MARNU-966413 format. One line per 3 residues: their letters; for each residue x, y, z of C-alpha. Coordinates in steps of 0.2 Angstrom, whole numbers. Example, Ala and Ser with C-alpha at 12.3 -4.5 7.8 and 13.67 -1.06 7.14 Angstrom:
# residues 2
AS) 62:-22:39 ~ 68:-5:36
***
This chain:
# residues 639
MTP) 1:-1:-1 ~ 13:11:3 ~ 21:14:-15
KII) 3:18:-19 ~ -1:29:-4 ~ 15:42:-10
PLA) 9:46:-26 ~ -10:49:-23 ~ -1:62:-8
LCF) 11:70:-20 ~ -4:73:-32 ~ -15:78:-17
ILT) -2:92:-13 ~ 1:98:-29 ~ -17:101:-32
FQI) -20:113:-17 ~ -6:124:-21 ~ -12:127:-38
FNG) -26:131:-30 ~ -20:140:-20 ~ -9:152:-31
CVL) -24:154:-40 ~ -36:164:-28 ~ -20:173:-20
KDK) -17:180:-38 ~ -35:186:-41 ~ -34:191:-20
IFS) -20:204:-24 ~ -25:208:-44 ~ -45:210:-40
PSE) -52:224:-53 ~ -57:234:-39 ~ -41:237:-35
KQE) -33:237:-49 ~ -45:252:-54 ~ -40:259:-37
ESA) -23:259:-41 ~ -22:265:-56 ~ -33:280:-47
KPS) -19:287:-37 ~ -6:292:-52 ~ -21:300:-60
AVA) -27:311:-45 ~ -13:322:-45 ~ -7:319:-65
APK) -23:327:-70 ~ -24:347:-68 ~ -35:358:-77
EAG) -28:358:-96 ~ -17:373:-98 ~ -14:385:-109
KIV) 4:383:-119 ~ 12:400:-125 ~ 14:402:-146
SLE) 18:417:-150 ~ 32:428:-140 ~ 39:444:-151
SEI) 40:463:-150 ~ 39:477:-160 ~ 42:496:-158
STG) 32:510:-164 ~ 32:528:-161 ~ 31:532:-144
QVN) 32:514:-135 ~ 39:495:-137 ~ 23:481:-139
ILL) 28:462:-130 ~ 14:452:-141 ~ 10:436:-133
RSD) -3:423:-139 ~ -9:407:-131 ~ -15:393:-138
KKI) -32:396:-125 ~ -42:411:-116 ~ -28:420:-108
QYS) -31:426:-89 ~ -18:439:-82 ~ -13:452:-71
AYK) 3:464:-69 ~ 14:475:-58 ~ 30:484:-57
LPD) 48:480:-47 ~ 61:492:-42 ~ 80:489:-38
PER) 82:484:-53 ~ 65:491:-63 ~ 55:476:-71
LMV) 35:472:-77 ~ 30:454:-72 ~ 14:449:-80
ELE) 6:433:-73 ~ -1:419:-85 ~ -13:410:-74
NTE) -15:391:-82 ~ -2:393:-95 ~ 14:385:-98
PGN) 28:393:-107 ~ 29:380:-124 ~ 43:380:-133
FQN) 49:396:-128 ~ 65:394:-117 ~ 79:408:-120
PLI) 74:424:-114 ~ 69:438:-131 ~ 85:450:-131
VDQ) 76:468:-138 ~ 91:482:-132 ~ 77:497:-138
GGV) 65:508:-131 ~ 71:505:-114 ~ 67:486:-113
RKV) 81:476:-112 ~ 74:456:-114 ~ 58:448:-113
TPM) 63:432:-99 ~ 46:417:-96 ~ 48:410:-80
YFP) 37:394:-76 ~ 31:388:-59 ~ 26:372:-59
ESN) 18:375:-40 ~ 4:387:-49 ~ 5:381:-64
STR) 8:398:-69 ~ 21:408:-80 ~ 31:422:-78
VEV) 34:436:-90 ~ 48:446:-85 ~ 51:463:-94
ALD) 67:468:-90 ~ 68:491:-90 ~ 82:504:-92
KPT) 72:515:-81 ~ 56:517:-73 ~ 42:519:-85
EYN) 22:519:-88 ~ 14:500:-96 ~ -2:495:-103
IDK) -9:477:-108 ~ -18:478:-120 ~ -31:463:-125
RDE) -33:460:-143 ~ -43:447:-141 ~ -45:432:-128
NSI) -28:422:-132 ~ -19:437:-136 ~ -12:453:-126
AIE) -1:466:-129 ~ 10:473:-116 ~ 12:493:-122
IKN) 29:500:-113 ~ 32:519:-119 ~ 48:524:-124
PST) 55:537:-112 ~ 65:544:-126 ~ 54:545:-140
EKA) 68:552:-152 ~ 73:535:-155 ~ 59:532:-164
AGG) 55:539:-182 ~ 40:552:-180 ~ 24:545:-189
AEV) 32:532:-193 ~ 23:516:-196 ~ 22:501:-184
VPV) 38:491:-188 ~ 42:475:-185 ~ 60:475:-175
EKT) 62:456:-168 ~ 52:441:-171 ~ 54:425:-160
AAQ) 59:408:-169 ~ 50:395:-158 ~ 66:385:-157
KAG) 59:366:-152 ~ 63:361:-132 ~ 62:343:-138
NQP) 62:333:-121 ~ 75:349:-116 ~ 66:357:-98
VAG) 60:374:-102 ~ 69:390:-94 ~ 56:394:-79
KQE) 59:377:-73 ~ 76:379:-67 ~ 80:380:-49
SAP) 84:400:-49 ~ 68:405:-54 ~ 58:411:-41
KAI) 48:404:-29 ~ 31:406:-24 ~ 31:407:-3
LAQ) 11:406:-2 ~ 5:391:7 ~ -14:387:13
ESP) -20:382:30 ~ -25:363:34 ~ -45:364:41
NKT) -38:354:56 ~ -28:366:62 ~ -33:374:76
NGA) -28:396:84 ~ -29:391:102 ~ -28:404:111
AKE) -17:396:127 ~ -1:408:124 ~ 10:414:139
EGA) 4:430:147 ~ 9:445:138 ~ 12:436:122
LDE) -3:441:109 ~ 3:441:92 ~ 3:456:81
EFI) -13:461:73 ~ -13:470:58 ~ -31:469:52
FSE) -39:482:40 ~ -46:497:49 ~ -57:512:45
TGP) -54:521:61 ~ -39:531:58 ~ -25:536:47
KTY) -12:522:46 ~ 8:524:41 ~ 13:512:25
TGQ) 33:511:22 ~ 34:495:11 ~ 41:494:-4
RVS) 33:504:-19 ~ 24:492:-33 ~ 13:496:-46
LDF) -1:480:-50 ~ -14:478:-64 ~ -24:464:-60
QNA) -43:459:-71 ~ -51:447:-63 ~ -37:440:-54
DVK) -39:426:-38 ~ -35:433:-23 ~ -23:420:-16
NIL) -13:424:-33 ~ -10:442:-28 ~ -8:436:-13
RLL) 7:426:-16 ~ 14:441:-28 ~ 13:453:-14
AEV) 23:439:-4 ~ 38:440:-13 ~ 38:459:-18
SGL) 38:458:2 ~ 47:445:8 ~ 35:436:18
NVI) 27:419:21 ~ 8:421:17 ~ -2:407:25
TTP) -22:409:20 ~ -37:397:27 ~ -51:390:16
EVQ) -61:402:17 ~ -50:415:8 ~ -58:416:-10
GTV) -63:428:-21 ~ -58:438:-36 ~ -48:456:-38
TMR) -50:470:-54 ~ -37:484:-51 ~ -25:495:-55
LMN) -12:503:-41 ~ 1:512:-49 ~ 18:517:-36
VPW) 11:514:-19 ~ 16:505:-4 ~ 15:483:-4
DQA) 7:487:14 ~ -4:498:6 ~ -11:486:-8
LDI) -12:473:4 ~ -21:482:14 ~ -35:488:-2
VLK) -36:468:-8 ~ -39:462:12 ~ -54:479:12
NNN) -61:475:-3 ~ -64:455:-2 ~ -67:457:17
LGM) -51:451:24 ~ -41:451:40 ~ -24:445:44
TRE) -11:443:60 ~ 6:445:60 ~ 17:434:68
GNI) 34:438:65 ~ 39:434:45 ~ 22:425:44
IRV) 6:434:39 ~ -10:425:39 ~ -24:429:31
ATK) -42:425:33 ~ -59:432:32 ~ -64:446:43
AQV) -75:441:52 ~ -63:423:56 ~ -50:434:63
DQE) -61:445:75 ~ -67:431:83 ~ -50:423:85
KQA) -44:442:93 ~ -60:441:104 ~ -54:424:110
RLE) -39:428:113 ~ -43:444:122 ~ -56:432:135
SRK) -42:423:138 ~ -30:434:143 ~ -43:440:154
KLI) -45:423:161 ~ -29:421:164 ~ -26:441:173
EEK) -43:434:184 ~ -35:418:188 ~ -19:427:193
TAK) -29:440:203 ~ -38:428:213 ~ -21:418:217
IQA) -13:433:226 ~ -28:437:236 ~ -27:421:243
EPL) -10:422:248 ~ -4:427:266 ~ 3:446:266
ITE) 21:449:271 ~ 28:465:278 ~ 47:470:275
TVK) 54:487:280 ~ 70:495:268 ~ 81:508:275
INY) 84:518:263 ~ 102:529:260 ~ 103:537:243
ADI) 85:540:236 ~ 73:554:239 ~ 61:543:248
DKL) 44:551:246 ~ 50:550:226 ~ 54:532:227
SAN) 38:529:237 ~ 28:534:223 ~ 36:523:210
LDG) 37:509:219 ~ 17:512:221 ~ 15:507:202
LKS) 21:488:207 ~ 11:484:221 ~ -5:474:222
ERG) -22:478:227 ~ -18:472:245 ~ 0:482:247
KIT) 2:495:256 ~ 19:506:258 ~ 21:516:273
VDQ) 36:531:274 ~ 46:535:291 ~ 55:551:291
RTF) 63:551:305 ~ 71:533:303 ~ 71:534:281
TLI) 63:518:282 ~ 49:512:269 ~ 38:499:277
LVD) 32:487:265 ~ 15:476:266 ~ 13:465:251
VKE) 11:448:243 ~ 29:439:240 ~ 28:443:220
SLK) 26:462:222 ~ 38:464:236 ~ 53:454:226
KMQ) 48:467:212 ~ 49:483:223 ~ 64:475:233
DLI) 71:475:215 ~ 69:491:211 ~ 75:499:225
HIL) 91:491:225 ~ 90:498:206 ~ 83:516:212
DTP) 94:519:231 ~ 113:519:223 ~ 125:535:229
PKQ) 124:550:218 ~ 139:554:206 ~ 148:570:215
VSI) 158:582:203 ~ 172:595:212 ~ 174:610:202
EAR) 186:622:206 ~ 185:641:202 ~ 201:653:196
IVE) 195:670:196 ~ 209:680:188 ~ 209:697:185
VKR) 223:704:173 ~ 227:719:161 ~ 220:716:143
NYS) 238:719:135 ~ 245:705:145 ~ 231:691:142
KQL) 240:685:130 ~ 257:679:141 ~ 244:667:149
GIR) 243:658:134 ~ 226:663:128 ~ 221:670:112
WGG) 203:674:104 ~ 199:672:88 ~ 190:683:77
NAD) 184:688:59 ~ 181:703:49 ~ 175:706:34
MLT) 175:722:23 ~ 166:727:5 ~ 179:739:-5
NST) 165:745:-19 ~ 175:740:-33 ~ 176:727:-44
FPN) 190:717:-39 ~ 195:717:-27 ~ 175:718:-21
NIG) 179:711:-1 ~ 193:711:8 ~ 191:699:24
LNG) 201:694:38 ~ 201:680:51 ~ 207:674:67
GAG) 218:662:65 ~ 225:645:75 ~ 243:645:78
GNY) 257:646:92 ~ 259:634:109 ~ 244:643:117
VVD) 237:635:132 ~ 219:640:124 ~ 218:646:105
LPA) 201:649:97 ~ 198:653:81 ~ 182:662:77
AAG) 173:651:64 ~ 167:660:46 ~ 151:661:46
AGA) 147:659:65 ~ 136:668:77 ~ 142:678:90
GGA) 146:670:107 ~ 136:676:120 ~ 130:690:131
LGV) 144:704:130 ~ 154:695:118 ~ 160:679:132
VLG) 173:669:123 ~ 174:650:131 ~ 193:643:131
HVV) 199:623:132 ~ 214:622:146 ~ 224:604:144
DGN) 237:607:155 ~ 230:613:174 ~ 247:614:182
YLD) 253:623:168 ~ 243:637:170 ~ 243:636:187
IQL) 263:641:186 ~ 258:655:173 ~ 246:664:184
SAL) 260:665:199 ~ 270:674:188 ~ 259:685:181
ESA) 252:690:200 ~ 274:692:205 ~ 276:703:189
GKG) 262:714:195 ~ 251:713:179 ~ 235:701:185
KII) 231:697:202 ~ 222:679:207 ~ 206:687:214
SNP) 199:670:222 ~ 203:652:218 ~ 188:641:228
RIT) 181:625:225 ~ 166:616:229 ~ 159:597:228
TKD) 141:594:221 ~ 131:581:218 ~ 125:575:198
NVQ) 111:588:194 ~ 115:599:210 ~ 119:618:207
ASI) 135:624:216 ~ 136:642:220 ~ 153:653:222
ESG) 150:672:226 ~ 166:683:232 ~ 168:702:232
NSI) 161:716:246 ~ 146:724:250 ~ 145:744:251
PYE) 136:751:263 ~ 123:765:259 ~ 111:780:267
TVS) 91:777:266 ~ 80:791:273 ~ 61:786:278
QDG) 50:790:289 ~ 54:780:302 ~ 73:790:301
TAT) 89:785:292 ~ 96:767:290 ~ 111:759:281
EWK) 108:747:269 ~ 120:737:261 ~ 122:732:241
NAT) 134:719:237 ~ 148:723:224 ~ 153:704:222
IKL) 158:690:208 ~ 146:677:209 ~ 148:661:198
ATT) 133:646:199 ~ 135:632:191 ~ 128:616:185
PHI) 134:601:184 ~ 128:585:175 ~ 141:567:172
TPD) 137:561:155 ~ 137:542:153 ~ 154:543:142
GYV) 164:550:156 ~ 163:568:151 ~ 153:582:161
SLV) 141:595:154 ~ 143:613:164 ~ 128:625:164
INA) 138:642:170 ~ 130:656:175 ~ 144:672:181
AKD) 140:691:186 ~ 151:703:193 ~ 144:718:198
EPD) 156:730:204 ~ 154:750:210 ~ 153:764:196
SSI) 160:781:204 ~ 157:788:185 ~ 134:788:192
KST) 133:791:212 ~ 119:796:220 ~ 113:813:229
SGV) 119:807:243 ~ 137:802:233 ~ 135:784:234
PSI) 140:775:217 ~ 132:764:207 ~ 133:746:205
STR) 138:740:188 ~ 131:724:181 ~ 139:709:169
TVT) 131:693:167 ~ 136:679:159 ~ 125:661:153
TEI) 133:647:147 ~ 134:628:144 ~ 148:617:138
IVR) 154:599:138 ~ 171:596:145 ~ 181:581:146
NGD) 183:575:166 ~ 198:583:173 ~ 200:595:159
TIV) 200:615:163 ~ 190:628:153 ~ 191:648:153
LGG) 177:660:154 ~ 179:677:147 ~ 172:691:142
LFK) 169:703:155 ~ 181:718:158 ~ 183:732:169
KTA) 189:749:161 ~ 196:763:172 ~ 201:783:167
TNT) 213:794:176 ~ 216:811:175 ~ 230:821:183
NKG) 236:839:180 ~ 250:848:189 ~ 256:864:187
VPW) 264:879:195 ~ 252:888:206 ~ 246:903:197
LSR) 254:905:184 ~ 250:889:177 ~ 232:898:172
VPA) 240:910:161 ~ 231:909:144 ~ 242:901:132
LGW) 257:901:140 ~ 253:892:156 ~ 256:877:146
LFK) 273:879:149 ~ 272:879:168 ~ 257:865:168
NKD) 258:845:163 ~ 241:832:160 ~ 241:817:163
DVE) 225:807:154 ~ 226:786:157 ~ 214:773:150
GEE) 217:756:156 ~ 206:741:152 ~ 205:725:162
ELL) 196:707:157 ~ 189:693:171 ~ 196:677:168
IFI) 185:664:175 ~ 194:646:174 ~ 183:632:181
TPR) 190:611:181 ~ 179:599:185 ~ 181:582:194
ILE) 172:568:193 ~ 175:557:210 ~ 172:541:211
RDS) 164:533:226 ~ 181:529:235 ~ 189:547:237
TQG) 172:553:241 ~ 171:542:258 ~ 187:545:260
***
C-alpha cells in the first residue's frame, strides 16, 4: 500500500498549491484594486488643461515698444512692477511657456529683454520684462488668446516720428523637445503662499503677554505705509495669486485659510505693497494677523473672532492670577533707604504693589515699610536695589583772575575773530580778516567763518589741557604785577545739583524814611553758579552763570553813593573729566586824569602850558574765570 499512497499524496499537495495560487492571484490583482491603484497617479497627474504660449515677439512703434504674446487658450493675466532693478511682471494663469526657453532680447526703447518663467506649483507662467528705467505701461487684450504689453518709450527720439509700426524682432519658436524650459530652473523665484490646513486650530492658550501682532484693516484712523512701492494691474485675478505676488515683493510668508476666496480687478500705480495688501483685504472682507515674518490671512469675521478669543483668554488668566494673589498671605518687609529721595522712591514703587499692598514712609528713620504678597515684594525690592544707589559727585575748582588786557596773551590765551569789509570796487570786492590758529597757546580759539556771536557781552570760551602749566603762568603773572588772582574756590556737589561761588564786598549806603536814616548794604561781588551733569561717556556738562557787580563811580546818588555796574554771562558747555575751560569777556575800564602845574602861572592863557602837565590814562582789565570739573569716584568721596 505504501507505494500507491505516496503518488496520491503528491497529487493532492500539487492540486492544493495550484488552487491556492489562483486564489491569491485573484486577491492581489482584483479588478477593484486595479482600478483603485490606477486612480492614484491619475489624481495627481490630471491637472486642469493648461494653455501654452505659441507666439512671443516684440515690435517698436512711435513712442513705445509692444510685446506681443499669444496662447492657444484663453489668457487670464495680472501685472505689477518691481524696482531695483526696474521690471514689469505679467502673470499668466494656467499657462505653460511652451517651446520658449530662451529670453527674447529687445535692447530698444527702454526694454532690455523679455524672459518667460514657469512655476509648476501654481501651473502659471510669469513674463518678466526687464526695463532700463522707470516707465509707464499698458496691457491691451487684443482677443481672448492674445495680449499686447505696451511699454512707453522714455526717449521718443529713438523712434521715427509718425512712422508706421515696424516689427523689430520676431521670436523663432525653437523646439525644446524633452529639454526643460527656462522657467523650471532652480533659480526661478518661489511662491511663498501656503494654505492653512482645515484641521489646524488657533488656540489662544499662549503665555501671558504674548499676544501676536495684529494688522486688521480698519477705517478708524490714518495708517502709515512704509513698504516697497509697486505697480499692480489685475483683471479678475484670484485673490490667492495676488497674495502670493505681494508675499514675494514683501519677502514675507503668507498662509491662507480655506475660506479665503474671491477675485480682484484693480490698477494701482506706485503704491506701497502694504497699502495694496490692505486694499485687497478690504475689498474681499478679509483680515490678517502677523507673527514674525508670517502673515496669516482669513476672513475678517474669523480674525475678529480669534482676537476676541485671545482677549477673553488673557482676561481669564488675569482673573486667575488675581484670585491667586487674593489667596496669598501678606508679608511685611522694612527697607532702609540710603541715598534716594524716599518720597519719590515711594511714588515709583506704588505702581508695583498689588491691590492689597501698602507702602508706608517713616521719615525719622528713612525707612520704607512694605506690606504685600511675595511676588510684589520681590519686584519692589528689585527696583529699590536699582534706584537707591550713591549719586556721583563732581569737584569744581574755579580760578577767578583779573589781568590787564594787554597781558592776557601771556597766559597763552588767544581769542579768535573775523571781519569782512566791502571795497565798493570791482576787484577786489571784499577783503576778509580771520583769526587763525597757531602757536603754543594754552587756549587757541579762532572764530569759525560765518559763526554767530559767542554769548552775552561777547563772552568767549576756551579749553585748557595742562592745569599745572596754568597755575605756573598765573603765579608768574601775579608776581610781575600784571595780574591778580581774586579767588581760587573749590566746591563739591552732587550730579545735577547747582553749586554757587560768590566773592566780593558789600557797599554801605544810607536810606532816609519816615522812621529815620538807615544803613543798607549793596553787594559788589563776583558770582559763579554752575550745575554739573555727568554724561555716560565720562564727560561733564556744565550750565554756567557768571556775574560781576562792581561800583561805578561815574554814576552816584545824591548822597554820593556809587551805583553798581552789573555784567552777567550764561552758557552751557561739555568738558572732559579733569580738563579746564576758561570764561572771558568780562571787562573793567578805568580812566585817570592827572593835572600838575605851578600855582598861578599855570593858569595864564596859552603860556600856562609851559608851567603845567596833564596826564590822561585809560586802562582796561579783563576778568578770566577758569573752571576745572573732576568726577569723584565713590572711594575718594568716602575718604
